[in-house]
C-alpha positions in Angstrom: -39.5 36.9 -1.8 -39.7 33.0 -2.3 -36.7 30.8 -2.1 -36.0 27.9 -4.7 -37.3 24.7 -4.2 -35.0 21.9 -3.2 -35.5 19.8 -6.7 -34.5 23.6 -8.4 -31.5 23.9 -6.3 -30.7 20.1 -7.0 -30.9 21.1 -10.7 -29.0 24.1 -10.6 -26.3 22.2 -8.9 -26.1 19.3 -11.4 -26.3 22.1 -14.4 -23.2 23.8 -12.9 -21.3 20.5 -12.3 -22.0 19.9 -16.1 -20.7 22.9 -17.2 -17.5 22.7 -15.4 -16.9 19.4 -16.7 -17.2 20.7 -20.0 -14.9 23.7 -19.5 -12.6 21.4 -17.6 -12.3 19.2 -21.0 -12.1 22.5 -23.2 -9.2 23.7 -21.1 -7.6 20.3 -21.4 -7.7 20.4 -25.2 -7.0 23.7 -25.4 -3.6 23.1 -23.4 -2.8 19.7 -25.3 -3.0 21.6 -28.7 -0.6 24.1 -27.4 1.8 21.8 -26.0 1.6 19.9 -29.1 2.6 22.5 -30.8 5.2 23.5 -29.1 6.7 20.2 -28.7 6.6 20.0 -32.8 8.1 23.0 -32.9 11.0 21.7 -31.0 11.2 18.5 -32.3 10.3 16.8 -29.6 7.9 14.3 -28.5 6.3 14.1 -24.9 8.4 11.0 -23.9 11.3 13.1 -24.8 10.2 15.2 -21.6 8.5 12.9 -19.2 9.9 9.5 -20.2 7.6 6.1 -20.5 4.1 6.2 -19.2 4.2 5.8 -15.3 8.2 6.9 -14.9 9.6 10.1 -14.0 12.4 11.4 -15.4 15.8 11.5 -13.4 14.5 9.5 -10.5 15.6 6.0 -9.8 13.5 4.2 -7.6 15.4 2.0 -5.1 13.6 -1.1 -4.0 13.0 -1.3 -0.5 14.4 -4.6 1.0 13.1 -5.9 4.1 16.0 -6.9 6.3 15.3 -9.5 8.8 18.0 -10.4 11.3 17.7 -13.9 12.7 17.0 -14.6 16.2 18.7 -17.5 18.1 16.2 -20.0 19.2 15.2 -20.1 22.6 13.1 -23.2 22.8 13.5 -26.8 21.5 11.0 -29.5 20.9 12.3 -32.9 23.1 10.8 -35.3 20.3 11.8 -33.6 16.9 14.5 -31.1 18.2 12.6 -28.2 16.2 13.4 -25.0 17.7 11.6 -21.8 18.2 12.7 -18.2 19.1 9.8 -17.4 21.3 8.8 -14.8 18.8 5.9 -14.6 16.3 3.3 -17.2 16.4 3.9 -20.5 18.2 4.4 -23.2 15.9 2.6 -26.6 16.2 4.9 -28.6 18.3 4.5 -25.8 21.0 0.7 -25.5 20.5 0.5 -29.3 21.2 2.4 -28.9 24.2 0.2 -26.1 25.6 -3.0 -28.1 24.6 -1.5 -31.4 26.2 -0.6 -29.8 29.3 -3.2 -27.2 29.6 -0.4 -24.2 29.7 -0.6 -20.9 29.0 2.0 -19.6 26.4 3.7 -17.7 29.5 3.7 -20.7 31.5 5.3 -22.6 28.7 8.2 -19.7 28.5 8.6 -19.9 32.2 9.3 -23.6 32.5 13.1 -24.4 32.0 11.7 -27.9 30.2 12.0 -26.7 26.8 14.8 -23.9 26.7 18.1 -24.1 25.3 
């Protein structure tokens, strides 16, 4: 008993995939015709059931708002008066002080010189 070759198996898979695609399209056409007939009998359109494209009936989507709480500043630039809360990316004036004084961000936060 001989086994089918690899190329033969691949061809069978391709043939089966093509048949599945053909039958799927056929089923869609049949269902569409059936739905259209039922809608016509009821005097309805598809949008009467499902709304406009991309919407769902009865569902109101709430816009999600990102609520941010302001955080009081902890640090002040003595030259300009600009402030920073100590959260997020350090502003340019902090970066300049870090570079000028060769400080780490932790050392900057510990020194009381820039604290409010």
